[in-house]
C-alpha positions, 0 to 999 in steps of 0.5 A: 332536048326536052322529051316527055314520052307517054306509054301504057295506054290501050284497050281495056274492059270496063272495071279493068286497070291500066298504068300509064307512064311518062318518061322525062328527059332533058330537064331537072325533073325533080323541080317540076310539077307533073300533071296528067291531062286527058282529052276525049272526042268533042271535049276540052282537054281536062286536068286529071291529076297533078303532083308537086315537085316535092310531093308537096301536093297531090290532086285529082279531078272529082271524076277520078277520085278514088280510082286513079293514083298519080305518083312520081319517081324522081330517080327514074325521071318518071311520073305514073298514073294508075287507073283502076275501075275504068269506065267508058267515060275515061276513054281519051288521049292522056297527056303528060305535062311538066310545069314550072310557072316561075320560068314560064315553062309548060311542056307536053308529051304527045299522048297515049290512047286509052279506050275503055269498052266492052 
């Protein structure tokens, strides 16, 4: 049974911070690339950040560079997204994704809501 469970979302004021967590189970976590996506109302789902299976790469969308940090703890089967200096345009549902292209696998969590508003 594969599971990806996001947590840590909520309501925060502009300039504030949140840390999202994605707890994984049911697969060999350390073999998978982990990504965070988000989808705002009326917009397409977009890639926010990604981290390689062996920390071999980390990348970010231009809109979040310098503000967000993705990390993973393979021993805990968890990937994190530290979000600082949040802006109203960061408001979205944030989704955790596990990907292993060699096996044509891509798994998704159910999402966690982040709302940035004064």
